[in-house]
Every structure is written in C-alpha cells, then in structure tokens.
Steps between C-alpha positions, in 0.01 A plus 500: 500500500801681625769412758505754786746524789384681818776607743367611830584406857128504610341161480153683490595718201647189324186296568267769388697600177537139404140418547401818287745405222436133505138578422609662186679176395853625563769279652613671812843450674582646830815620693504646851833689475707686238780244474260212417301719272800577293596136482149397373499791250819375353383136491130521414522821284150612572291711278448759775614562858303652785751654748456621849731791577542411884676166515739333747869517395500630146234758468266528201692809349825284488309201369347695210827653430674153479215359289526785248890471507520128424466412119283199568243696695531857379194465262261378767248777605492573875190639681587642850273393786518785758315614806691834492299802384796740468544576108874504550498127582319420193720716295804324640352161398418619150867634460631165600310339196159422642224528233211587728384480859195384701444630854418256764239408615402461132183480322458169304361674193791734497766238547357280218478798263847612557646140470307467171618815352872430568446146369359634184790756467740219556334289227507792263865554578586126439300512178703812392826324579403199301401736193818677527693163505316384192574827321873472591500136374332611161767772471773223510335295237521506122143564360531238230672207640411541871865446580707751702606805304855643410503754783414247762757248369768767505413595854482145617825362353692817636372410854525131475854496346621701812344233720666214295836682524467569887396150590697307231181352334465364148288715258430439142365725229359391163428742209290351213315635201301372213673389185405691187225669688480784243364253245195430721409870501584540129326192376207481743464836636569649853195342654628144430845636636327590820336150534835336454644737776204424737522126436880492553444704831253235624749218409778672694273555795394140500849351457691715754498460881262724691815616714665629185454816306371522143470817309433646144817680455386691194353436160548122440770459762442334845705460805508252783666528842569170691592507855735249658556365164850404353605497132405128429156517658436831317591347170263206561220741576573703189520194280176360635336830415659512153354141426147598631485798276628309198234231554221731579241578224441875524143571369376814355220566248450140420869474424759266682832669532828349596721717717849458637711710726868558563626521867820631673577385842733650757567401865656665797748460647709577189835686457360741247189585699535766780152654472149455373573706183783267408288211556239625257774583242647157525165332456439710190832414361408124549173566340674670194732198476192259497349700206820523314563132532165410334227595754251263678777409751639583853838649547667532845743796543 
C-alpha cells in the first residue's frame, strides 16, 4: 500500500481518481489547490503525487517546480494530470521535473498501470539508496573488529574538533593499545592475535556510549572520541575500560588469555591543543607515558 497525494481543483476528478486508487489499497490524500498540495506534500511526504496542471493560484507547473526544488519532497515522483493535448504542455511539465503524465479523462487501467510503474521505480530507487548507505557504512568499518577504521576516525576528529572549537565544547580523545601484543602473535599465532583484537573491539563497543566514536586506529592500537566530555569523565571512562579488559577472559583455541591495555587521555580545551592533529599527538604522548610507567594504566596528558 502506498500513500498517494492528488492535487486537482475538480471534485469529480478527485472523487474518480481516489475511488480507483483506493480499490488498489492505496491511501489517498487530496488537495484542491497548489498551496494546499505543497503543504500536504511536505507534511505527509507521499510516495507519489498526481498533479493537475491547471490550478487556481499557483499552477501545476509551479507546484511541480517547488516540489522538486525542496529537499524534503524532491525525490517524490510526480505524474501530471492534463486535459491539454499540446505536446509542448507535456514537455514543459516534464522539464519542471514530472516523471510522467496521464491525459484526462483518464482510463482506469492506464492510471493504475502508470501509478504502479512509478511506485515500483521509487521502491527500486529507495532500495538502491539503502544499499549505497550500507556500502558506505561498510567502507567506514574495520573488517576484523567492526569498529570504525583509521580513515573514518581521522575525517571525524578533524570535523568534530572544529565544531568543539567553534562552540566551546568539551571533547576528549583516548588512544589505547594492547600491552605486549607481539607475544600473542609470536607465542600463539596470528589467528589468536586476531581473536584478541576482535574480542577487544567488542568490549570497547559495549563499554562506550553509542554517541561516542570508537575506532581501530591501526594494528593493536584503538582510539575513542568522546563528545561533551571533560578530562575527569574521560579518565573514568578509560579506567572503567582498562579494568574490564584486565578482568575479561579472552578465549582462543581452548586457551584462556589475560590481556591488559594502556591508555592515554587528552581533553580539549587545552593550551597545547590547537587542532585535531595536536590532539592525537598529545593522546599518543600520554599513551607512551602509560607504557613507560609500567603499562596497564591510564595516563592523562
């Protein structure tokens, strides 16, 4: 069932078209002038619009143009209803963005067929948009851990740091990596190392807020970006994650492994942080200190 808006000043046409389309189980909305039609299109966002070209006030050409110009309605297919037989009138309507036309008085079979065709095209278009969205999301994810990847993290922190700077918002960054990760690969093999990385990614995802950003920065290093979060709160989040990892039993090939992580935390505003690059560098310096001071700890820059 689709939602269809008919814009026509003829009560007879509205009645006939609504009757035909209602029999096809569609939800039919009506408007008797262009202004009302534009309002209903914006509010109801129908799946398809049947639009008469001759209307009081704003004519159908202008209505079609405005529908296609507005972001909220631009993707709605428009079928013109016209009693004009001049090809130039139909061409003008198509140039304004209409997808098709039906000449009045219309044949019931033709109207249903044209409506169904454009509803199918719209459905295919929506499916394609969703597939593209999914592909884009996959391109932003690390294949092993499911967290965001290095490229996406870099793009996001650059953009979000500028926003924090502009609106004087708190922003915290955490860099962390697995202590002595090389030994997992050397002792147990790379497959076990991958299991450790994947499990840690799951823990990070579980223990961070949905509104924050978590990413695999590279190798055994991960990064967190926490919005509206000052230094003390960021430290608490990092410490909670550190403890959770330390207490978690990582399982691989019937072996139970103990894993610890070191974390470096930095928060903006900070006198030494003027851009996103500096923020990452400072978080890295704090991480280096955490490892130098004995690992399995959180250090704030």
